[in-house]
C-alpha positions in Angstrom: -21.3 21.2 81.7 -18.5 23.6 80.6 -18.3 27.4 80.4 -21.0 28.7 78.1 -20.3 32.5 77.5 -23.4 33.1 75.3 -25.7 31.6 78.0 -24.1 33.8 80.5 -24.5 37.0 78.4 -28.2 36.2 78.0 -28.7 35.2 81.7 -27.2 38.6 82.8 -29.1 40.6 80.3 -32.3 39.3 82.1 -30.9 39.9 85.5 -29.1 43.2 85.0 -31.9 45.5 86.1 -32.4 43.7 89.4 -29.0 42.4 89.9 -27.9 44.6 92.8 -31.0 44.0 94.7 -30.9 40.2 94.1 -27.3 40.0 95.4 -27.5 42.4 98.3 -27.0 39.6 100.8 -23.5 39.1 99.5 -22.4 42.8 99.9 -20.8 42.1 103.2 -18.4 39.3 102.0 -17.6 41.3 98.8 -16.5 44.2 101.0 -14.5 41.7 103.2 -12.7 40.6 100.2 -11.7 44.2 99.2 -10.6 44.9 102.8 -8.5 41.7 102.6 -6.5 43.4 99.8 -5.2 45.9 102.2 -5.2 48.6 99.4 -2.9 51.5 99.6 -3.1 55.1 98.0 -1.8 55.2 94.5 -2.1 51.4 93.7 -3.5 49.8 90.4 -6.2 47.3 91.1 -7.8 44.9 88.6 -11.4 44.0 89.3 -12.1 40.9 87.1 -15.6 40.5 86.0 -16.7 43.7 87.8 -20.4 43.2 86.9 -22.4 46.3 88.0 -19.4 47.8 89.8 -20.6 47.3 93.4 -16.9 46.9 94.6 -15.9 50.2 92.9 -16.5 52.3 96.0 -14.5 50.3 98.6 -11.7 49.9 96.1 -11.6 53.6 95.4 -11.7 54.4 99.1 -8.5 52.4 99.4 -6.6 53.6 96.4 -7.6 57.3 96.3 -7.5 59.7 93.4 -3.9 58.8 92.7 -4.7 55.1 92.1 -6.2 53.4 89.2 -8.9 50.8 88.9 -9.0 48.5 85.9 -12.4 46.8 85.4 -14.0 44.5 82.9 -16.9 42.3 82.3 -18.4 40.4 79.4 -21.9 41.8 79.8 -22.9 45.0 78.2 -26.0 45.3 80.4 -24.0 44.9 83.6 -21.4 47.3 82.5 -24.0 49.9 81.6 -24.8 50.0 85.4 -21.1 50.1 86.3 -20.3 53.0 83.9 -23.2 55.0 85.3 -22.1 54.2 88.9 -18.6 55.4 88.1 -19.8 58.6 86.2 -22.3 59.4 89.1 -19.4 59.3 91.7 -17.0 61.3 89.5 -14.2 58.7 89.4 -12.1 59.5 86.4 -9.4 57.1 87.3 -11.4 53.9 86.5 -10.9 52.2 83.1 -13.9 50.0 82.1 -13.6 47.6 79.2 -16.2 45.2 77.7 -14.5 42.0 77.0 -14.3 38.3 77.8 -11.6 37.4 80.5 -9.7 35.4 77.9 -9.3 38.3 75.7 -9.4 41.6 77.7 -6.2 43.6 77.4 -5.4 46.7 79.6 -1.8 47.2 78.5 -2.7 50.1 76.3 -4.8 51.7 79.1 -1.9 51.2 81.5 0.6 52.9 79.1 -1.9 55.7 78.3 -2.5 56.5 81.9 1.1 56.1 83.0 0.4 53.8 85.9 1.9 50.6 87.1 0.4 47.3 86.3 -2.0 45.9 88.9 -0.5 45.0 92.3 -3.8 43.8 93.7 -6.5 41.6 92.0 -10.1 41.1 92.9 -12.1 38.1 91.8 -15.7 38.7 93.2 -18.3 36.2 92.2 -16.8 35.2 88.9 -16.8 31.4 89.1 -16.7 30.8 85.4 -13.7 33.1 85.0 -11.8 31.2 87.6 -12.5 27.8 85.8 -10.9 29.1 82.6 -7.1 28.6 82.4 -7.1 30.8 79.2 -8.6 33.6 81.3 -6.3 33.1 84.2 -3.2 33.0 81.8 -4.3 36.3 80.1 -5.3 38.2 83.3 -2.1 37.2 85.3 0.2 38.2 82.3 -0.8 41.8 82.8 -0.1 42.3 86.5 2.8 42.8 88.8 4.8 39.7 90.0 3.8 38.8 93.5 0.4 40.8 93.2 -2.0 40.3 96.1 -5.2 38.4 95.3 -8.7 38.2 96.9 -11.2 35.8 95.8 -14.9 35.6 96.9 -18.0 33.6 95.7 -20.3 30.8 96.6 -18.9 27.3 97.3 -20.8 24.2 98.0 -20.8 22.9 101.7 -18.1 20.4 102.3 -19.2 16.6 102.3 -17.9 16.4 105.9 -21.1 18.6 106.8 -23.3 15.6 106.0 -26.3 15.2 106.0 -27.2 19.0 105.9 -24.9 19.4 103.0 -27.2 17.4 100.7 -30.2 19.8 100.7 -28.0 22.9 101.0 -25.9 22.0 98.0 -29.1 21.2 96.0 -30.3 24.5 96.9 -27.0 26.2 95.9 -26.8 24.4 92.6 -30.3 25.3 91.7 -30.3 28.9 92.7 -26.9 29.7 90.9 -28.2 28.3 87.6 -28.4 31.8 86.1 -25.2 33.1 87.6 -22.8 30.3 86.7 -22.6 28.1 83.7 -19.8 25.9 84.9 -21.4 24.6 88.2 -20.1 21.1 87.6 -16.5 22.3 87.9 -15.0 22.9 91.1 -18.2 24.4 92.7 -17.0 22.9 96.1 -13.6 24.8 95.7 -14.0 27.5 93.1 -10.7 29.1 93.9 -8.5 25.8 93.3 -7.1 26.7 89.7 -6.2 30.2 90.8 -4.8 29.2 94.0 -2.4 26.8 92.3 -0.8 29.9 91.0 -0.5 31.6 94.4 1.5 31.4 97.6 0.4 32.0 101.2 -3.2 30.9 100.3 -5.6 31.4 103.2 -9.3 30.4 103.3 -11.8 32.4 105.4 -15.3 31.0 105.6 -18.3 33.3 106.4 -21.8 32.5 107.5 -23.8 30.5 106.4 -20.8 28.5 105.2 -21.1 28.8 101.4 -19.5 32.4 101.5 -15.7 32.7 101.7 -12.7 34.8 101.0 -9.5 33.2 99.8 -6.3 35.4 99.9 -2.7 35.1 98.8 -0.1 36.4 96.4 0.8 35.4 92.9 3.9 33.2 92.6 7.0 34.6 91.2 7.6 32.7 88.1 11.3 32.1 87.1 
């Protein structure tokens, strides 16, 4: 099963209204991923596949009014909630685009706002994005060399946790059918393609073992 963007858009259309409530149990690890970026006032941050914008608040708390948050998602339905969240909070320094990760382009927005390219990248529950080499090529071409990266999502339990990993992984595979279209690719290590482009990669596993945060810095390409 490969990435299916049309299915994903339809799935999130059905989920959008209750998405924040349905995913409330991952709020802690999402905030942990933002914390791991160690954001500084004035930075530019890229929130890849921002969904409903849950991570906007902790990001904005880190970068302040002098920073800039660049966010995108492929789902208009999720972005409608994200845009309302930004408007209600009065955050003018957030640029939100509707686009697939393979095609989104923030270069004009960066020039128009007079800000630096992103020095920090957040990949929060975007398994499909991380399995697309074209998406990674596009996104990483628009950021600062050596930019800090934080990744979080669901992973399968490792086989070494046998025999409990068998029922747990069946549960995870089933319950993520509407959130991930590429579950057959790297669901045990969702970060592996992005981590290949990073240095100082570190994995932090959170209870109950299928939540994690991976951190590191993008490699300096010669």
